[in-house]
N, C-alpha and C positions, 0 to 999 in steps of 0.2 A: 525699317522705322516700326515694323511689329515689334522686331525684340525690343526696339526703347520702353515702346506701348507697355510690353509685361515688366520692364525691367521697371518702368516707374509704379506700377502698381502690384509689385510683384509679391509684396506682403498680402494683399488680399487674395491673389494666386497660391499663395503658400498655403492660407487657410481652408481657400475652396479644395485643393487637392488633398487637405489632410483628411477633408468631411468624404471626398470620396475613397480614399484609403482605408478609411474606418469602416464606410458602407463595401468596400469589397472585401477587406479580411472579413466581417461579419456576416458576408454571400458566401465565404469561403468555408468558414469553422461551422454553421449553421446550415451548410448544403443547400441553401435556398434564399436565392435573390429577394422575395416574398417576405422569410422573415427577416430578414434585414431591414427592409424597407420597413415592417410592423415594429423592430426595435428601435428606429431611428425615429419615424414618426411618434408612437405611442409612449416612449422616454425621450423626448428632445435634450434635455440637460443633460441627462446620462449620454447620450450620442454625440454632444458639443465639447464634455469635458475631456470624452476619450479622445477627440479630434483637439481638443487643444493640447493633450501629450504629445501626439504624432507633432504637428504646429511650432511647439517649443522646440522638437529636435529638428526639425525642417530649418529653424532658424540658425541652425551651426552652419549653415549654406552660407551665410552672410559674410564669415571671416575667411572665404576665401575668392579668388578670381575665378575658378569653374564652376560656380553655383550652381550650372545646369549637372553638372556631375556631379557634385555631392547632394542632389535631389535626390537624383535618379539613384545613389547608394541606398541613402536613407530611406527611400520609397520602398527600396527594392529587401531591405533589411526589414520593413515591416511587414513587408509582403510574405515573405518565404515564413514567419513567426505565423501569419495567419494559416498558410496553407499547411505547417508541419500541424498546428491545430487540427484542423480542418481532416487530415491522412489521420492525425493520432485518434480521432474521434468517431474514424470507419474501424475502426478496431478493437475499442475500448472509452465505458463510458465517461474517463476521468479524462478534463482537457489538457491541453500542454502547459505545465509548471515550471516556472524557472528551473526548479530543484532535477528535474525531469533531464535534464542536460548533464546533471552527473551520472543517466545511467546510458547515455549513448553509445560506449563502447559495448555493455551488457544488449542492445539493440540491435547492434551491426553483429555482434557474436550468435544470435538464437537465428540460425536458418532455418528458412519456410518456418519462422514460427508465424502464430494467429495475430502478432504485431507487423511482423515486418518479413515479407519474402526476397526471396533471392530478385525475384524481377525488379519489385520495388527499390530494392539497394541498389539496382546498375539505376534504375531511371534515375534516380535521387543525385547518383554520383556524375552521369550524365548532364542531368539537368543544373547542377552545380558546375560543373565544366566548361558548359556553354557560358553560364552570367559570368563567370571569371574572365573567358576569353572577350564575352560584350566591354566589361568592365574595362580591359585592358584598351579594348579601342576603343571606346568612350573618351577614357581619359585624355589619349592622346587628341581625338578630334573634337572633343568639347568645345564650345566657344567659352571664351575669357570673357570678364564685365571690363568695360574700358574706364580709363579715369584712377582715380585715388579711392580705394577702399579704406573707410573709418573702422580699422580692426577692433581699437579701443573703444569706440562710442558701442560697436555692432556687440561686443564681449560684452561691455555691460549691462543691455537691453537684456540678452540672452540670459545672462548671471542675475538679471533681476527678476526675469519671469519664471527660470528654474527655482530662485527660491522661495518665490509667491507662491509656486504649488501646492506646497504642504496646507499652508494656510486656507487656499483654496479649496483640498481635499476636505478637510477639516470640519469648514461648513458646509458640502456639499455632503459630507456622513451624516452630520447634525439635522442637515433640510432632509435626509432619507433620499436624497438624490443618489448617494452611494451607499456602502454597506461597509463597518469594518469587520465582519468575520462571516463566514461564509459557514456553515453548517452543512448544505452540497457542495460541494464545490463545481460542481456539473451544473448547479441550477443557479448560482453565483456568475459563474461566464455569462450564461444567456442573460440574465438581467444586467449585469453591470454591463458587459461589451468585456472582448477579448482584452483589449489594449490596458487599460485601466488592471483587469484582473492579474494579466500576463505582467504589468508591471509594479503591482502592489505587491507580487510573488518574490519578485527582484530585491525592494527595497524592507518591506517589511517582513523579518525575520525575527527569532527567538524573542525574548522577554524583556520587556522596560521596568528598568525597578522599581516597585511600588512605594508609593508613600511611606514615609514611619520605618523602612527596611533599616534595620539595626542588631546588633548582638542581645541586646536588653529585651528586644519586640520578640526575636525567635524564641530564647529563652523562656519567655513567660507564654508563651503559645503551647512549647513544648510540656512546659512545667502545670499547663490547663487542664493537659490529657489526661481522663481516668477512666484507666481501664484494668483489668486484675492482671495479673503475671497468668503467664500461660500454663495452666492446670493439669493441662494432659498429661500423663506420662507417657515417655519416650516410647515403649512397647507397646501403646495403645494410637499412636499416630497410625491415623488411615494413609494409604492413600487418596490422593487427590488429584483426581484428572481434570479437566476448562478444555472443552470440545466449544472450539467458536465457529461456527456453522455459517458459510458465506452465502449472503446475502436470502437469509433464512428467516421468514415470517409465518406466525399462524395465518395458513388462507381463511380460516373464519374472520380474521381481522378486516379482511376487504369485505365493502358491505355492496358493493354490486357485483360479485360473481358467485353463483350458485356450483355444486359439483355431485355427481353421480357417486361419489364415496367419499367418507371423509380420507382425506390426501396426507397425514401423518399421524396416522393411531396410534405410534409409540409416543410417539410425542405427548398427545394430551394425555395418554395412560398417567405419563411420568406428571402431569400437571396436576391430574385429579387424585394423584397418589401421597406425593412428594411438595417439596419446597418449591413455588414456584412465581411469576408472577411479571409486571411489565417491566422493562430494563429500556433506560432513556438512554439513546448515544447520541455520538456529535456529528455525525454524518449519514448521510441519504445517499442510495444509488449506489457510493463508489465510497472510496477513502478505509477500505478495511484496515490499514494499520493504524488508523488513528485512533479507533474503539479497542483495537486490541493495545494499544499504547495507554488506554485510560484503563483497562480491565489489571495489566500487568505491572502498572504503577502505581497506579493511586490517583494519578497527577490529570488536571483539566486541558483538552485541546485549546479551549477556550482564551487562554492565554498567552497562545501564539501568535504569530503571525498570519496573516489573509492567506486560507488556503495553503497553510504550510505542515508538512510530513514532518514532527520530530525526529523520527527515523531517519530521516535523508539530513537534518543539519543537526541540531545538537547533538544527539545520540552515536553520530559518528566520531563524537571529538570528543566526549565525555564517556565515564559510566555513569550508569543510575542505578538507585536502590529499586530493587523489583520485587514480586513474591518470589523470585527463585532465589534471591540470596536473603532472603528473609527467613524462607524455610528453610535453606540450607544452614541457617545459625541452629537450627532444631534437629540437625543431621538427615534432613532429609537431598535425596538424589533427583535433580531437575534435569527435565527433558523437553524441551520443542520437537516436533511431527508435522510436515506439512507438507502435500501431495503438491506442490509446485515449485519452481525453481528455487535454489539455496540461496541466490545473489536478489532474489527480488526483492523489492522496499529496504535490501542492504541487510534482510535477515541474519545470515549467516557472521557481519559485523555487529549487528544490533543485540541479537539472542548473546553474544561473548557479554557485551559493554554491561547485559544485566546480568549476568554472574549465571545462566543455564549451563548443565556438566556436560549435553550432547543436545545435536541437532540434527532431525534428520529428515532430510530435502527431497522430493522428487529422483535426485542423482541417487540416494542411494536406496533406490526402491525399485522393486520388480514388477513396475510398473506396465502393463498388455491393455487394458479398455479403459477407453472413452466413453465421456457420453455421447447423447444420440447426435448430437451434432459435432462430436470430432474435434471439439476445441479443449477441453479441461478432462483430466482424470478423474475416474471416478470413485466414490469415499470409501466404497468398500477394502480395497487395501488397507486402509487406514485402523481398521482393526487387528490386520496382522501385526502392523508395525508400532501401535500400540501396546500389543502384549510384550512384542519384543523388546520396548524399552522398561517394561513391569519386570521382564526375566533376567535384563541385563542387571540388575542389585540384587545381591543376597542380606535378608536381614537387615534391611534397610528399607522406609517408605519411599513412596515416590511422589514426586508431582512430575505431574505428565500434562503440557498444553501443545493441544490436537487443533490444529487448523486445516478445514475440510475447502474444495476448490469445486466440486463438480457444480454446483447450481450458479455458479459464476455467469457475469453476464456479457456480451450482449444477446439479447433472444430475438430466435429469429423469426420473420413476418411472414415466412410460407409454411407449409404443413412438413412437419418431423416425424411425429406419432402418426404411423397409420391408422392403426389401432391403440389409442390410449387407454391406458387402464383407469385414468380419471377424464373423466368427460366435463368439461368446461364449458360454461355460457354465461356468457352478458358481454363480451368483449362488442363495442361499438360498432367496429371496423372489421372487416376478414383477415387484416392484419394484426389486428389487436387480439383478435381470438386467437390465432396460429402463438403469437407471444405467450400471452397466460395460460395457453394447453400445453406449449413447451415448458414454461416456469412451474407449473402446477408439477407435472408429473415427474420432474424432476426435485421438485421437493419429495414428492411420494419416496423416490428412491433415496436420497439422503434421509428419510426417514425409516427405510429398510437397514442402512448403515448404524441408525441410532439402536433398534433391535437389535441387531446383529452385536454391538459393541458392548449392549446390558447384557446378551445371554451369554459371551465370554466370560465378563467380568462375573457375572453369577454361578461360573464353574471354578473360579479362583478361589481357595482359601483366605483371604485380605479381604481386610475392615478396607474398605473402599467410598470414597462420592465421587460423585459425577455430575459436572455442573455444564447442561448444553445453552446457548445464547445466540441469536443472532446477532450478525455484527450492523446490519443496516437493511434498508429497506429495497426492493429492486429501483434500477431507471427506467420506470415506464410512465411518466410523467403524474405522477401519485401525488393525490395533493389533501390536506386534513379532511376535508370532508367526505373523502374516499375511504376512511379508515372508522370503523367503528368505538376505535379509543378516542377517535378525534385527533391526532397526532402520528407524523410521518416521520416522527424522530424518534420511534418508540417500537421495539421490536419486543421478542419475550423469554423469558427464559425458565428452562426446568430442569428440575436436580433428581438424582436416585443414590441412593446409599443401600447398603447391605448390613447396616448395621443399626435400625430401629432409632435413627434419627429421628426428632418430631417435626411434623411438615409444621414451619412458621411463613406461609404466604406474605408476600410484601412487594412494593414494586421499589426499583432503585434505579438509580443510573451507573452507566459504566464502572464508573469511577471510583461505587460503593460497592461493584459486585463481589470482590473479593473480601474484604472487609467484615460483608456481612454474611458469607459462608463462611469462614473461618473464627468469626465471633461465636459461633453457633456449634463449634468446632473445639470451644476453650482456646483455640490459639492468638495470640493479641500479640505480633511480631509487628516489626516496621513503622517506621516516621507516620508514612502517608494512612496507612490501613489502620494503624491505633488512633490518628486524629479523627479518621472516620468514624469510625467505632465507637468513638467517647461522643462524638456529636449527633448520632444515632440515636445513642440509649441515652443522652439529656434532653433528644428532641428539639436540637437548635440547629438543623438542617437548614430550614428557611429564613434564619436569619441571616442578615446581612455581613454578621460579624465572621461569621461561617467560611462563606467565600474569600472573603480578605485576608483571614487568616491561611486559608488553603494556598490562596497564591503567594502569601510571604512565606510559605514553608518550599511552594514549589521552585520557586526564583533562588531559595537559599541553597536547594539542593544540588540545584543544574548550572546556575551561574553567577551563583552571590559566595560569600564567602567561607560556605561552611559548618555556620555554626552551630547547628543540629550535631555534628558532629566532633565538635573542637577545635576548632577550623582546621583538619587534617580529612583527605577522602579516607574512608576507611571501605569504601567497594573497591576492588580491583577486577578488571576484566578478567573473565576465564580462560583457562585454556581449552577453549570449546573444540570438542568429540564430535566429528561428522558424522554420525550414523554411529548404532550401537554393536554392530557385529562387524569382523575382520573380513577384509577382501582376500582370499588365498588362492593362489597357484597351485596347484597340483602338478600337473605334466606340461609340458610343450614338446608337442611332436609333428613332424609332417603327416598330412591329411592323407587318404584313400587316394584322389585326384592328383597328388604329387604337384600339386600347385598355391596350395594352402595348408597352413599350419594354425594347427588346431591347440588352443590351449582351454584346457578344462582345469577347472577349479569352483570355488564355493561365492557365494553372493555376489555376482556380477548381475548387471542390469543394463538395460538400454542407455545407459550411461557413460558403461566402462569403455574405456580407450587405451589401447596400448600404443606402449611406449616400447621402441628400440633403442639403447643406448640415450637415453632424454629423449628424445623424439617422436614427436607422436605420430602414429601412421593409421590407415584407413583402415577401421574397425567393423566387423559384422556379427552383432550379438545374435547369437540362436537360443542362448536358455541361459537361467541364472548359473548354470553350471558350466558353460563354453562360450567360448569365442572363436572368432577366426579370421586370418589374415591372410595379405598375400604372400606364398613363399619369397619372392623378389621383393618385398619391402623387410623381412626380419632374417633375411639370408646374409651371412656374413660369418667371421671367423672370431668366438667368444663373445656374442652380444649379450646382453643386460637385457631382459625382458621384464615390463613391470607393469601390471593394470592398473590406472589410476581412474578415478569417479570424477568425470569432469564437467564442470556447470559453465554455467555462462561467461564469455571470454575467457576462455580456456583455465579456469580456476580449479585447481586440485583440489578437493575436498578428503579424500583417503587411497591411500595405493596400497597396493599388496605387498606382500614379497616380493623380491627378487628371483628371476631365475634365468640361469646363465644358458645361452644356446649354441651351439658350433653347428653351424649352416653354411658352408661355402660353397655360392654360387660356380655352377658350371660353365 
């Protein structure tokens, strides 16, 4: 009788179940039932839209006799996604996105990392195993619906509701119930719900063909670009260094904090003496790769799908014109440097697609120092690595793109600095105070790196310009009214040069930064950069046509017919070299303890792994000149020893010379 009642009103109860699931998912994602309730009652239409998406998937159960089983499966699917998002947000500021599924292998490969510990991996595997066992048992025991199932009618109803969702979504966006673009993906998930945000990341990717896209239109746009030819002589081309500062802002832009002394004196000195200004970025709190994409390509994130990272989508499929291959046309050698994982954001692939000659990731660095929270490497090592990149080429100008990581979130709510150099006041709570104190003191140390980098460059007899810029503001609940400049989408940039370049302060967007700097150097190269240079010179960057034509060019280069290039791709993926120094084995011999084998050589790092006959063995890092392995692992007759620099998913980034060893076990 009770089952018949639920069967009769099953659609109503499915709607109720959808609402309960949304509330549960938001509670897990936000780590707070109260916050989930506030979202539900504060934005009821948004909440109901999220429930509608789940409700639509629940209707699939009406195509089967074991409806209860399929309801459980569908509900479990949504809850697992919500739980994953909740777990992800305990370790990083960026919510779980569909394209994150492409990084699952990397995630499990990072043993005891800040993203996923071994214990968490075991728990996940056990939980999924238990769920699988439960579902197998339940599919056997689950009740069946009696009588005939009207599958055609039910399928038509499900299809009709599914087909109406795009129209409902469009109406919701137009009425501001939803948003079609997240500048701050973390904030977007908070405001519009996990279900909608994640679903949008599944279906809303890439670029749609703009109106009026044709060969004639693209030709007309390119013909309208008015810039001089690159006039600087090859011998006078300066080294160009861009330094992307992780979560770096001018602390004096925060109008609610006070400091015992200037937290970033070196950066402020650059602002006073060289070209500087505000930099409008496409993201807040997270999304480093999207600011990076705009700077390197001159393209715009706003034309892509909701919450999309082009590094994870289109750039993994196609080459892309960037400042690297544009400057290579002038004879530049191009390098990328980052003290984080080489595979993170797929950079080892993306930098090849962009035409870089080399990429030095943390696996190629002798990193031994980490920030006070023991989460990220300190940035000081980037001075040495930048110098190595400059030294790797003779009689050739260099473009170096250096990415820092030290000031990356998240920021602890408990005391880390017992005696901070910069005393910070202004946090509303003790937890906020410690967050800001930690963050500001990390900025102070990053500023020391800036000073050390400039000092190193001053000692070199090479024309050089450096551009420092922040990629985005930190994720700590900042709003426009908290900023002296009135915008959470603005960071700052500052430059340095040693050849008397005139100071020309200006506020620019991330996609205009390279164009603005190279224009001052009389360098006029690249489709996007010359387009921006022309518009800035003509004062048309505020015109609607500027954005319209910019979008058309971007579509043509990434998704279109390549009319700009005459219909053929002219940018090939580079043969990217990981690091700029050889890893060398000098000798292999049994240690004094007679239980280990000592590998001596050069340029070893904590990510050096010894391979014996192509098989990875446990390796102990001693120093940049010494590794040790167990004698039992390396013993054998005429075994081949190689040292590989290994990243996530056992990616081999660089290999040493081979050494033949003959150690026969007794």
